[in-house]
N, C-alpha and C positions, 0 to 999 in steps of 0.2 A: 399453105398445109388445113383439109378439108375435114369437117367440124364431124368430128364420132356420133352420131346422133342414137346409136346402145349404149355407151355410155352415160348420155346425156337422159336418157329413157330410162337405165337403171337409177342414175342416178338423184332421179324425183321419182324412185318408185315406184319405175312405170312394169310390166312386165313385160320382156323382151322374150318371141319364142326361135331357138336355134334348130333346123330347121334338119331331118336329119335323114330323111329318106333317098333320097338320092346318090348320096355319099355313104352312112352308116349300113344299108342299106343294102346297096353291094353287095356286102358280104351279110346276108343275108340269102349268097347268090338269086339275087332278080336285078334285072336292068335295064335303066329306067332309058329311054330316047332321047338325043338331046329332044326334038320338039317336045316331047314329054314336058322334059324338065322343063322350060322355058313356059307351057299352062301351069303347069302345076306355083308352079312361084307365083307367077299371075296371079294365080286364083288365090292363092295365099293371099298373095298383100291384097287382094280385096275384096278377102274382107273386113279389112280395118280402114276400107277407104285409103284417103289422103295422105293417112298414119302408115300406111303399111310398110317402108324402111323400115321406122322406128319404133315395129315391132315383130319386126322375123327379120335373122337372119338364117340366106336358102345356103346349105352347106349344096353347091352346085356338082361336087365331084373331088379328085385325088390327079388330077392333071399328072404327076407322075409315069400314070400307069401306062400311058399305052396317047401317041396323038390321035387316036378319035377320042379319046378321053376327052383331051388339051381342047381339041373345039370342042367338044360338048361344056366344058367349063367355058369356054370364051364366048359361046356363044347366046348359054343364058347370061350370063356379064352384061350381055351389050343389049337383047331381048328382052328382057326384063328389068333392065335399068328403070330405075321411079319407080317400081313394084315392091321390093325392098333390099336391103344389101343382099348384096350376091357375093360367098365366100370361095375362095380358092384352100384347097386341106394339104397338105406333105409335110414332109420327113423333115427331124431337126437341122441339116443340111443346105450347106448358103447355095448351091445349083437349083435344089430342090424349092426351094422360095424365091430366088430368083424365077425361076417359071411359073408360081403360081403365082405370083406378083405379073407375072407379064399376060397371067390368063385372067386376066380382072382389072389391069393396067386403066388408064384413060375412064373409069364407068363413075357412076357417082353411088356412093356407099359400097363400095366396093371394101374387102376384105382378106384376110388369107391367115388360116388358122396352121400353129404349127406346134408339132404331138413333140413332143419333150419327156421323156421317162423319169417320174417322183423317183419311187421304191429302187433301195438298189439292188432288190434283183429286177428287173425291169433295164434297170442303167446297164447292169451286166450283158443281159440278153441283147441290149440295141446298140450299143456303144462300145462296149469292155471297158470301161468310168465307171468311177463312184458317182452314186446322185449326185453329188455336187457338184460334179466338175462336168456333167451334164447340161446340169441346170444353170453353174458358168458360160458354158457355151449356148447355151439359149437367153442372156441376155448378150448374148456377141452379136446372134445371128437375128433379133428387134431393130440393137442401132444399125445393124446392117442395110437391114428393109428399110428404116425410119429415111433412113442416105439417100436409099435407090430410090426413094418415091414415097413422098410424105404427106400424099392423100392418099394411102392404101393405111385403112387401119389393121393392126398387129394382131393375131392373140396368138394365144400360146396356152396349152390345153398338156396339163401336167397329167399324162400316161399314168395308171396304176396312185393314184392318188390314194387310195381308201388302204395302201398297204406304205404306205411311205409315213418319215416322221413328218410333223402337222409346221411344228417350227420349222424346221427349214423349208419348206414350202410355200408355212406367210412369208416367209425372212424376203425368198424368194420375191412371191410376187409384188410387193413394195415394191424390189428392187428393181424389178421387168418394170412394172409402173411407169415407176418413172422413167428406166433410161424410151419410154414411149409405147409400151403396149396395149391396148386398146382392155383388153377383159384379159384373166386369168380363168380357164377351162380347170378345176376339180373333173377327176375321173374314174370311178367307181368299174372299171376296168372290164374285169371279172363276175363284178355282179354279186360281190360279196358280201355285200353291206345292208345291217337291218336297219333299221327305218331310225334309232335312237343312237346308231353307231354313223349313221349322214349326217345326223343334225351334228352332231359333233365333229366330225367332219372338217363341217360349215362353222359352226361356230369358233373353234380354236383356229382353225386358221387365216378368222377373219379377224378373227379378236389382232392375231398376229399380223398380219400382213396392215395393218392400219386402214383408214378413212379412203385413201384414195382409192385404193386399190374397188374394181369389178370382178366378184367371184361371179362366175357361172355356174350351172353343172354340166355334166353329161355319164347318167347312172342308168348301168346296166340290167335288166334285167333276169338275173341266171336262177337266184331263187322265187320272183313273181313279186320282186320286189322295186321293180322302177318306179313306181308312181307316187308306187307313198314315200320313196326316199326323196324325190324332186319333191311332195311337196313336204317336208320335213327342210329340204333344203329351200326351200321361199321361205317358212315358218323362221331359220335363222339370218333371213335377210337379204338371199339370194337373188336377184332378180330376173339374170338371163337363163334361161331352161333349156335343156335342149329333149329337143321329143324325136318325135317318126312316127309318117302314117301308116295306122295297121297296127303299129311298135317296131314295125319292121327293121334290123339291123344286124349286126354277129348276134350268133348263136342264140339266145331269147332274142333276141330283142332288147330295147326299153322303153322308156313311157311312148305311149301314141299317145300321137296331135290329137286328134277329135279328141281323147277323153280330156287330157288336159287341160287343152281351151276350154273345155262343156262346162269342166268342176270349176272352173278359173271365173267362169261368164253371167255362167245361167242364175245364178245366185250370190248380188254383189257385198250385200250385208256379211253374208255365212265367209263369203271371201277377207272382207277388210277382218273377221274376226281368224281368221287363217292369219293372212300375214300381220297381223298385228299395229293397224295403221290405216285411221279415214281414208290418206291418201289411196286413190284412186287405179286402179289394174294396171287400169286403160285411156290413151292421151283419146282413142277411139274406140268403142267397144265393138268387137267383134262383132260377124254375121254372123251367128247361131248354125242359122237354115244354110251355108253353105255345106256344114260338115260333112250330113249324109254322100251328097251330091261327088263332093272330094273324091270322101273314100272307097267311091264306087269308082271313078273314074282308077285312082290308085291299083284296086284290087285286080283292075280287067290288064291293067297294063303291065304288072305284077304276075298273075296270077295267085294271090294270097286270097285266100279267099277270105267273104263276110261270113260272117255264120249263124244259127241263131240267136247265141248265147256271145256274141261280140257286143262288149256293150256301147253307150249308145247311139251308135250306128245300123247295129247288125241288124239281122233281118226278123228277129224274133220282137226289135224295139215299138210297142205301139200293137202291137198284137193280143187279144184273148182269143180265148179256147177252147175256156173252162166259166162251170153253173157262175157260179159270186165271181170269178172277178171282171167278167161280163155287167151282172148289176150294178156294180158298183166299181166300175174300174180304177176313180183315183186313192179304194186306199188298197190299191197291187202297182203302180208306179212314185218313184218314187220326185217325178217330174212329167209332166203335159206334155209328149212328144208333138201336138202336133203343135200349140203354141211356139214351142222352143226351138222344136230343129223345121218345120212342115211338114213331121208325118204322122198322115190319117192314120186316123184307129182301122186296124182292116180281124174281124173277125174271121176265124180258119177253124174248120173240120178236125178235130183229130177223135183218137177212141174215149179224148177224156169229155166227147161234149154234151151238155144234157139238150134239151128238149127246148131250149126258150133259146140255146146259138143256133141250134137247128135249121131252128123256124126264121130265125132273123139273116141265117146263111143262103134257105129259099127266097125271103125276101126281097134279099139282094139281088139276087137272077131270075124274080120275076115273074115268085110264084108264092102264095098262101093254103098253110097248112093247117085244117084240119084238128083238133088233139089228136084222136087217130090217124091220122097222116103225119106226126110231128111225131108219136112215138114209134111208127116204121122205121120212118129215116129216122130216129133215131138208132133204131136194133139197125139198119144197114150202114151206116158211118161203122159202128162201132165193128161188126163182123167187114165191112172192106177195107182198115187199115189193120187188122190181124191177120185180113187173109193174106195182105199185099206185103206183113213186116213192115212194116211204115209210118209212122202218127199221122200226120196229114193228108187225110183226102182230098186232091183238090178241084176244083171247081167243077168242070169240064164232068170229073165221071159225074160227081153227087148232077148236075144238070143231067146228064143223062139218064139217070136213076129218077129223077123226076118227072122229065117227060113218058114214061114211061109208066108210070099211077095215071090209073083213073079215075074219073071226077072229081079231078085237080081244078079249080077255078083258079082262074086269068087275074094276078093281081091287078087290081087300079092302078093307076098313076096319079 
């Protein structure tokens, strides 16, 4: 039996990220190639150095979808081995579980996650049986999977946990763990919870489950609260948390990996207060400077845009366009993007630009403006923005304007 490093990490108080962009992200109408899934898994694991498998479970896909999907999951399991733990996800059917086992078999830190309905409504829809019967069948699936290959960890995801009976889930979480389940994932499948309700879910199920159970979160973002609810799960003692790059997942997605990682790693003292413990969140803290680069590659692969307002990795991070933030940038940002993320500060021209901003951008382009030229250039920038109907005036257009000014001295190097 192979050591379950996810259980080990969680029980030691360390945070484990369950990455869903390749699997649940597909339900956001995206499709990652097998090669890109391998590349992403490796990059995410490298953020934690040699401790990648102890901090990242990469849900590589859903093998039952088709032959191509099975091969993609298999390729990730083989080629990303050692960088992360790789999971295959499946329905609660014996044939699907065996297929998922085959997709990851023979690789280190391999897992399968079996999705089982927990609420009465979801159980009757998915299995045409009561929730208790669905949970009882999950127990049989765990035992069968462990008998088939005890080197592969088996996790149970309780779908629609947000509308299920807390006591029933807690009791079965304990029984499933005793039968060999690695983690029990509580899923707010429809993203209905408010933060206080999420906190209650994890606290009550955890209390009913007992100390040997490792709970995990899988919380959707339909009300815009996926990240807040995930933080509540962490506050309640959960240490395995699902997220997805750029937040891509079914419907409105889930907590964004880049946001969650940044929140938990950029200020260790603040994280300790959130988690309620002095135990460090990481065996090896993640390299946050990798976040913007990885996010850009995910955006390019999936077509999901990075916008000016995307937190942590968006195009607006580290940019300044108005006067007071230009003079006192530290007062207008919650962290130093250059120090923490490797994003150098950039001054951009918009209709809100002051003469100081315009002068600074001109200097970056190789021109020194006297006060009168700065006044004229500022007026030109504002007119240009409104004429084009776009806030940002690009450097090329501004450079052409500056080149047309007469008696403009060259900047000294």
